[in-house]
KEDRENNU-643872 format. One record per residue: residue in one letter; z, x, y of N, C-alpha, C in turn. Coordinates in steps of 0.001 Angstrom, whole numbers, plus 500000, padded with zeros to 6 digits. Each point is the difference from the previous one (the first is absolute). Layout:
N
AZXYZXYZXY/...
This chain:
388
M871280352696187798500839500369501133499334501146500763/E499835499803501292499336500998500824501031501002500533/L499742501267499789500923501054500449499636500445501405/S501039500315500774499766500492501355499509501441499960/N499438500440501106499506501377500079501126501015499818/E501173499691500543501138500905499876500418500148498539/T500011498866499271500373500045498574498984500783499194/V498715499789500291498946500742499305500117501493500269/R500309500335501229500150501420500355501164500634499239/K501113499275499887501162500530499272499688500151498514/I499288498997499412499651500089498576499058501169499759/R499025500195500893499077501116499865500738501333500074/G500929500102500942500782501231500119500848500256498781/L500597498939499419500815500145498793499157500463498823/I498778499457499878499113500400498899499610501472500142/V499633500408501218499628501393500236501169500934499709/F501206499616500449501194500824499759500285500134498512/T499885498883499261500239500025498552498983500880499289/A498732499892500424498944500814499379500233501491500254/L500365500339501236500242501413500325501211500533499245/T501067499191499914501200500427499270499689500232498524/T499228499091499403499626500140498592499158501257499774/A499053500242500912499149501192499882500821501279500133/C500952499986500907500846501189500198500862500274498775/L500544498951499390500825500185498808499156500426498805/W498769499519499930499125500330498881499531501446500084/K499659500437501203499535501370500221500983500757500903/Y501263499957499597501026500598500852499813501499500172/D499476500706498970499798501442500112498949500326501060/V498941499168500068498971500198501023500577499733501384/V500821498951500097500611499649501294500931501111500459/V500833500515499087500921501083500357499222501241500423/G498931500323499281499175501142500378499359499825501371/A499523498788500278499389499725501307501023500110501119/L501209499457499749501055500086501018500405501452500247/A500076500787498913500345501422500154498922500735500795/F498747499671499757498901500626500730500052499646501484/V500242498704500282500091499561501399501187500656500699/F501138500074499300501185500618500604499767501477500270/H499274500675499094499694501417500211499163500193501267/I499117499047500265499151500097501192500812499755501271/I500858498983499967500736499620501219501329500745500143/F500337500855499011501302500680500047500216500803501284/P498998500771500499500240500728501261500390499085501158/F499423498796500025500307499078501086501368499346499806/V500368499754498735501344499491499718501040501049500382/L499730501257499622500907501087500362500071500168501510/G498850499874500684499987500089501454500823498894500642/G499909498792499458500819498907500508501485500265499825/A500371500584498840501412500332499763500483501075500968/I499169501028500229500359501051500958500145499425501400/A499069499120500382500065499386501326501265499169500149/F500377499275498956501209499184500063501241500863500200/V500064501118499252501169500883500103500061500646501387/L498848500494500497499984500676501295500167499024501160/N499679498737499780500075499014501081501434499778500468/V500955500114499076501404499749500363500504501034501014/P499907501320499719500433500962501028499096500006501228/M498699499684499831499097499982501149500404498900500986/N500356498834499487500466498922500874501280500397500730/F500882500711499297501256500452500617499720500968501143/V499105500974499756499664500979501033499326499322501185/Q499043499137499724499275499340501083500909499085500807/R500929499337499313500907499085500692500961500736500932/H500429501199499610500977500732500809499350500984500970/L498843500544499628499360500987500870499087499343501029/F499383498902499596499084499292500907500455498550500127/D501060499809500758500538498655500201498961499114500697/E499752498815499429498960499119500549500297499603501444/G501265499817500315500349499620501370499708501093501011/K500107501266499563499799501113500926498523500375500149/I499217499850498918498597500425500060499056498835500294/K500554498812500166499150498835500279499262500193501322/G498701499807499964499171500193501193499448501402500128/R500465500933499188499491501379500021499066500160498795/K498709499815500256499011499946498928499959501278499173/Y500141501141500673499916501276499283501158500131499007/M501211499655500420501168500095499129499884499008498839/C499524498798500293499821499004498943498970500476498976/K498984500720500484498925500442499121500448501124499067/I500855500881500491500406501153499180501288499749499222/A500671498873500244501297499755499358499884500028498482/R499038499266499451499851499931498544499581501339499403/P498927500665500497499620501285499398501084501070500083/V500692500081501145501057501009500146501146499722499033/S500400498736499884501082499643499075499616500331498566/M498738499717499648499535500280498651499987501505499726/L499516500796500960499969501455499827501408500571499855/I500947499484500791501385500468499896500548499750498597/V499733498815499460500497499662498671499320500849498931/V498670500134500083499264500778498985500456501450499989/F500074500621501188500455501398500061501469500120499614/G500785498969500298501398500011499583500136499989498489/V499219499149499324500040499943498540499523501321499398/I498899500542500545499500501288499505501038501099500205/G500665499981501152501032501004500275501166499898499029/I500445498750499712501117499817499068499619500489498611/V498794499641499546499543500445498674499906501522499948/A499481500611501076499860501462500031501370500683499961/V500943499486500793501342500598500018500655499887498635/V499897498812499393500601499813498680499363500942498980/M498672500147500056499326500879499053500390501454500211/F500057500429501262500348501397500270501454500300499661/V500845498974500077501409500202499663500225499820498504/L499374498954499446500297499617498625499302500891498982/I498729500293500217499244500759498996500567501409499787/P500297500780501070500612501321499745501333499903499278/Q500814498997500372501296499879499337499827499571498545/L499024499129499743499718499631498614499536501213499203/G499155500841500642499550501207499321501160500917499650/N500900500196500952501171500848499733500896499387498926/T500124498656500054500852499319499020499465500193498587/F498682499781499810499433500160498667499974501464499575/A499864500899500979500019501424499656501379500422499491/N501043499421500605501367500351499600500532499135498875/L499265498905499682500515499060499011500091500640498623/G498983500783499643500031500648498692501202500905499844/T500256500818501017501161500907499958501304499213499935/S500078498923500794501221499197500036500287499364498646/I498939499488499338500198499367498694500390501044498950/Q499372501180500076500356501061499058501453500413500157/E500491500022501246501403500350500232500928498846499634/F499462498769500050500838498836499764500241499752498514/I499018500342499156500125499727498568501207500710499376/P500267501278500290501217500617499442501276499279500420/K500022499479501237501181499247500443500175498731499163/V498877499316499730500066498799499168500511500345498607/Q499534501109499479500441500413498669501488500314499976/E500514500605501065501440500290500085500812498712500081/W499544499058500843500718498717500110499985499260498664/A498829499998499346499889499298498721500906500630498946/E500123501322500043500869500686499029501455499628500213/D500394499828501247501380499601500292500270498558499579/I498967499129500168500218498571499757499698499614498552/F498889500525499450499535499570498680500115501113498959/H500996500871500129500081501130499082500248499558498554/N500496498764499820500249499512498644498791499277499407/N498978499769500795498822499274499525498860500998499793/K499717500311498736499023501036499690498576499593500396/D499641498727499807498630499557500295499683500128501482/I500938499548500841499768500092501443499929501455500436/M500886500836499456500010501406500384498708500696499589/D499471499657498808498728500601499581498881499604500950/W499992498724500411498952499545500919500116500676501366/V501248500120500507500207500620501307499637501472499952/N500361500690498931499711501430499912498498500276499868/D499249498990499541498551500177499881499271499752501314/L500751499551501009499363499746501299499471501301500589/E498780499949500470499432501142500696498965499513501003/F499785500810500992499059499630501071499113501204500271/D498720499817499714499018501057500246498999499486501024/W500140500482501224499140499528501093498531500338499724/N499758501137499358498616500391499712499341499030499024/K500775499530498996499446499036499051499677498680500682/I500875499590500934499751498757500738498729500125500828/M499824501152500667498791500206500804498758500000499118/E500098500634498808498867500002499080499665498590499527/A501048499194499720499768498613499576499326499204501111/G500427500241501249499368499312501127498542500384500155/L499711501301499846498609500443500098499156499439498865/D500580499927498793499268499423498868499686498532500249/F500956499294500623499764498581500286498826499830500962/F500030500787501073498921499878500978498660500464499433/K500078500959499039498756500524499448499439499072498924/N500896499380499201499540499164498886500166498516500283/G501275499572500283500256498580500219499294499472501222/A500165500701501126499332499533501206498503500178499893/G499562500981499185498566500205499857499307498829499332/S500736499262499144499393498822499393499860498867500994/V500842499992501021499906498957501035498962500398501042/L500106501232500468499015500521500960499075500931499236/D498854499485499626499123500732499091499617501371500529/S499880500133501300499575501282500545500503500128501425/T499860501197500538500391500232501387499158499168500957/I498739499773499629499106499205500851500516498572500112/T500464499446498876500539498643500013501222499921500894/A500876501014499909501188500018500845499612500106501470/A499024500843500282499553500145501394499419498690500526/K499234499299499161499445498716500407501102498992500292/S501036500015499182501113499077500216500700500285501320/I500204501287500298500656500373501254499149499601501195/V498699500284499916499095499634501096499966498494500183/S499968499266498887499981498539500075501276499467500646/A501159500564499634501266499552500578500046500285501500/I499537501197500392499998500352501423499055499080500772/T498823499729499431499042499110500654500562498593500148/T500643499514498936500599498662500047501072499919501084/F500854501029500057501062499987501011499422500093501409/F498949500802500172499385500133501319499410498663500459/I499268499321499100499432498693500337501119499011500328/A501064500015499184501125499089500227500675500280501336/F500156501282500339500668500360501243499164499577501207/V498687500237499948499116499582501094500033498482500155/F499979499292498871500060498533500033501324499530500603/A501100500699499653501313499644500551500028500204501514/I499409501104500478499950500254501439499219498894500712/Y498889499603499400499188498935500601500800498692500062/I500737499685498935500814498785499992501048500045501107/L500667501148500148501051500118500999499457499870501422/L498814500556500245499428499949501351499405498630500326/Q499566499277498973499316498727500228500743498830499356/K501313500086499832500708498992499209499966498617500651/E500066499928501336499936498689500653498634499347499779/K498930500803500157498653499485499810499780499567498556/L500449500834499052499860499654498585500810498758499662/G501198499882500585500823498821499764499340498731500499/L499378500069501177499299498847500559498807499615499118/Q499260501006499521498860499720499121500466499350498690/A501115500485499463500529499425498758500431498551500215/K500595499699501149500396498616500300498784499091500106/K498932500482500630498780499191500122499424499684498627/V499968501010499102499493499780498652500895499012499253/L501321500150500161500943499124499311499812498548500411/F499979499746501307499893498621500479498580499443499834/A499017500883499783498641499519499759499846499413498597/F500794500478499038499851499559498619501207499223499469/V501088499943500772501220499334499537500430498962501038/R500574498910499522500478498978500920501082500560500913/R500133499434501201500893500543501021501445500121499500/G500491498949499342501387500031499524500242501111498988/R499083500126499057500151501061498993499825501379500626/G499104500106500969499817501276500686501248500429500740/E500643499065500702501237500318500723501114500366499029/A500053499293498857501012500336498990499761501407499441/A498735500344499779499674501343499495500408501070501005/L499779499741501302500396500962501034501510500166500049/E500739498909499806501468500097499977500477500845498828/V499366499813498842500369500791498822499685501478500232/L498838500290500571499628501391500284500942500632501017/S500394499229501011500937500511501001501359500303499376/L500473499085499142501266500225499303499909501234499108/T498868500150499309499815501155499116500016501309500791/Y499281500025501127499961501218500806501389500354500535/N500703499011500552501336500262500558500964500489498924/T499916499405498812500905500397498914499705501422499536/F498716500307499789499622501341499540500344501060501042/S499703499735501274500256500993501044501497500233500180/S500798498928499949501453500160500125500566500784498832/F499520499684498789500484500706498817499606501470500039/L498754500279500376499518501384500071500790500804501023/T500194499425501185500746500700501049501433500272499568/G500652498975499462501391500153499576500167501028498900/Q499107499977498994500104500948498894499797501436500459/C499035500219500893499735501362500484501177500534500809/V500519499188500919501136500435500818501221500257499124/E500236499107499042501155500154499115499877501250499141/A498781500303499527499784501199499181500229501266500818/I499538500018501243500204501171500864501485500222500261/I500722498923500289501436500113500266500732500514498763/L499683499437498835500680500408498770499698501454499665/G498744500409500123499655501397499730500694500956500945/S500078499637501287500685500844500989501494500110499690/M500595498894499566501421500032499635500252500967498851/F499108500017499027500182500903498860499813501456500420/V499004500273500842499782501377500447501229500525500740/V500515499211500938501157500433500800501241500133499121/S500258498992499147501207500016499169499975501158499001/M498854500233499373499906501091499029500108501359500692/A499474500107501221500127501254500737501456500262500368/V500702498959500406501423500153500353500821500402498776/L499706499380498845500729500303498768499477501246499292/Q498964500638500602499412501225499460499457499791498574/L499337498865499800499349499739498723498585500559500039/P499508500530498895498646500588500002498913498936500085/Y498806500444500417498808499146500074500193498800500927/A500735500185501091500307498877500892498735499374500570/L499110500839500560498787499477500631499070499378498967/L499828500667498870499108499501498949500487498658499468/V501275499916499673500559498757499453499953498884501044/G500284500335501265499952498993501055498613499408500168/I498974500863499968498619499510500132499611499160498787/V500388500446498799499672499241498793500660498620500039/I501268499948500396500706498715500072499394499113501074/A499577500583501123499375499208501062498711499344499498/F499201500747499234498744499433499480500266498971498907/T500904500323499069500264499057498910500746498767500485/A500724500100501127500723498843500537499055498919500511/L498709500338500177499021498977500369499844498968498894/I500334500397498754499988499052498886501312499227500045/P499958498697500203501240499221500145500881500073498751/I501293499991500214501056499905498979500094501262499142/F498928500350499269500083501086499019499583501356500556/G499314500019501148499386501233500475500970501138500225/A501099499730500703500952501061500323500610500613498748/F500149499206498932500577500527498764499049500999499326/I498693499814500192499040500980499479500205501340500709/G500128499944501337500286501221500756501322500618499601/C500981499152499722501307500513499559499861500751498681/G499211499467499073499801500675498717499382501372500165/V499000500098500897499376501301500267501030500971500585/G500784499512500966501007500849500636501061500472499022/V500476499097499147501026500368499012499474501068499059/F498749499849499551499423500983499077499925501382500632/L499477500062501229499838501297500659501352500663500274/I500952499208500491501303500570500348500803500333498749/F499887499186498948500761500233498770499622501321499357/I498706500357500060499562501273499430500685501163500701/E500215499853501307500599501095500766501520499975499942/D500606498791500129501462499909500002500397498576499612/P500516499784498792500372498648499560501054499341500882/V500918500787500541501036499424500870499373499431501268/K499064500746500580499315499498501192499143498776499673/A499483499937498782499249498813499587500899498774499979/L501241500175499535500970498903500012500318499578501431/I500158500992500892500247499691501420498823499228500587/F498781500385499602498811499308500498499967498544499523/V500382499766498751500029498618499482500996499160500792/I501179500567500280501002499270500801499461499730501397/L499359501027500598499398499828501328498928498911499967/F499196499986498953498944498986499891500595498597499944/L501050499829499200500624498675499885500601499550501332/V500604500937500729500594499656501301498915499606501000/L498956500831500095498925499710500957499233498734499618/Q499892499717498697499354498768499573500778498777500448/Q501334500103499947500831498894500476499848499814501504/V499991501119500726499815499925501455498633499411500329/E498983500471499292498644499517500261499848498527499624/G500559499614498838499836498633499539500771498976500804/N501176500384500513500859499033500695499878500048501516/L499577501134500566499951500120501458498579500172500532/I499272500955499424498678500333500559498957498964499602/Y499864499745498704498925499115499530500068498600500613/P501184499357500046500028498659500597499581499978501466/H500298501085500766499656500012501418498560500450500244/V499531500967499195498646500523500214498959499073499384/V500188499670498717499059499108499319500463498559500131/G501308499798499675500607498691500187499250498910499261/G499829498880500681499292498875499396498548499977500384/S499398501186500207498606500049500461499050499311499023/V500327500056498710499144499317499039500528498628499639/G501242499697500415500545498671499777500098499622498540/L500324500960499130500001499764498562501392500281499442/P500591499053499253501308500251499376499944501186499052/S501158500621499771500066501238499212499447499829498593/I500288498855499373499553499802498621498477499973499906/W499346499443501049498542499959500002499413501355500368/V500734500803500776499562501376500274499944500798498699/L501061499869499189500038500692498711498878499521499087/A499769498671499977498928499456499170498637500501500476/A499796500067501326498722500472500548499758501461499652/V501034500827500116499862501424499672499688500180498517/S500701499263499144499772500115498555498594499546499631/L499570498856500554498671499478499689498905500920500548/G500170500451501245499010500892500594499903501318499266/G501141500542499588499982501251499251499330499857498646/S500194498849499338499386499774498688498486499866500113/L499526499349501077498570499726500132499229501145500637/M500589500620501058499228500969500789500744501303500257/G501108500232499313500728501247500204500687500067501350/V500025501203500573500693500225501267499392499171501127/V498663499924500025499323499214501041500425498538499920/G500130499490498768500435498620499824501400499757500512/M500898500984499837501353499863500525499991499837501513/L499102500737500670499926499931501461499351498698500474/I499005499526499264499215498856500456500667498672499666/F500638499923498831500426498697499514501176499403500784/I500833500828500631501105499422500772499478499153501158/P499135500519500884499473499118501052499129498868499463/V499263500238498885499184498929499427500885498849499522/V501036500342499239500925498973499512500730499351501171/S500288500775501047500652499434501181499130498942500664/V498701500276500114499074499019500579499941498746499132/I499896500177498678499966498849499093501301499203500109/Y501121500719500079501305499348500121500089499182501288/A499538500573501119500044499295501283499105498762499984/L498785500132499431499086498858499932500553498903499092/F500549500396498860500571499009499087501198499298500633/R500799500753500768501147499392500683499540498963501014/E498907500311500721499458499033500963499502498742499292/V499354500184498854499514498841499240501172499146499522/V501060500655499509501181499266499523500628499199501136/Y500176500621501173500597499295501143499118498844500450/L498678500196499923499080498926500384500104498824499033/K500079500301498693500145498936499013501327499260500173/L501075500742500296501293499356500231499944499085501224/K499291500465501035499869499184501205499218498724499727/Q498952500117499176499220498820499648500822498999499204/R500948500483499212500868499118499223501261499608500764/E500043500451501290501131499663500882501320500503499427/I499963501244499502501197500665499484500215501277500761/T501160500202500553500303501217500751500607501046499085/P499860501296500344500616501056499165501514499834499869/E500628499491501066501450499800499946500372498977498939/E499198498957499877500272498983498984499850500575498600/V499018500917499826499809500626498683501220500829499632/E500582500700500974501174500841499736501201499180499564/K500081498769500476501155499144499663499857499313498646/I498772499965499474499794499311498719500609500802498862/
C-alpha cells in the first residue's frame, strides 16, 4: 500500500514527537535545568511584557480621552506625540502614586512599630486582669497567663541574631547581597526599557507577530489563535481595571469611615486593605486581620467596632460596588472564581490568585463556545437541553 505524502509527514512528525517526549522523560532533570536556564535569560523580557501589559490599560484610557482620534485626525504633530505623552503621563502617575504611598505609609509604619512594643507591654497586664476575672478557678491557665511577658529588647536581639546567623547562611557575604541587589535593579531596568519599547511600537510589533503567525500556521488556525489572544487580552485588561478601581474605592471607604468613627490607624489600615483587596475573595480579610491586630492592642472595644465596620463595608462592596465596577468583566460564575483563586494560590501564591481568574475565565469562555458549537452540529438548542 502506497502512502501519501501527507500521511508520511504525519507519521514522521508523530515519531519525532514520541522520541522527544521519551528523551524528556528519561532526562527530565536535564530538561528542567535547561528550561530554568532559558527562563532566567528571558525573564527580563517576560517581566517587561507584563509591565507593558499593565501600563497599556491606563495608557489607552489616557490616550483615548486626552487625544481623541476624531479631533486630532489630520494633525500629524498631535498624532505623533499622542502615544509618548500618554505613556509619560501614566509612568509619572504610577511613580507619583508609589512615592506618595511610601512617604505616607513608611513613616506611619515606623511609628506603629516604635509604639507597638510599648502598647503590647501595657496590654499584657490588662490580659492578665481579664484572665483572672474569667479563669480564676483554673490554675493551669492562670499560671500560663501570669508567665506572659514581653521584652522588646529580646525580640530585637533575636531579630539581629537571625540576620547575622540565619540570613548569613543564605547570603554568604555582603558582596553576595550587593550582587543580588545590582542584578535585581539591572533586570528591572532592562524589563522597564523593554516595556517602554513595546508600548511605543505595539502596532508595529503586533503586525510583525501576525506576519510570523500566518507564515507558519494555516489561515484558519491563525485566525482562531488571534481570536483567543484578543479574548485573553480583553479579559485580563477588564479584570485588572475592575480590581484596581474596586480596591481604591474600598480602601477610601475604610479611611473615611474609620476617620469618622475616630478609629486609630485609619490611613494605614485603609492603604493595607486597598492593596490586599487586589487579591480576589480573600484579600480584604488579610487587611482586616492586620487592622484588628493593630487596633486591638490599643483598644479592644474599637477593634470590635472595626470588625463590625468591616462586615458592613464588605456587604456594601460585595453587593453594590463589585457587581457594578467589576461585574461580569471576566464572565466567570462565582463557584469557578473560588476554584480559580484556590488553585492559583496553591500553585503560585498571591500572583496565582491574581492570574488564574482571567485565565480560567478565558478557558471557560472557549469551552463554552466549543460546547455550543457541538450542540449546533447535533442540531440541539440550549433551550431544548434545559427542558430535558
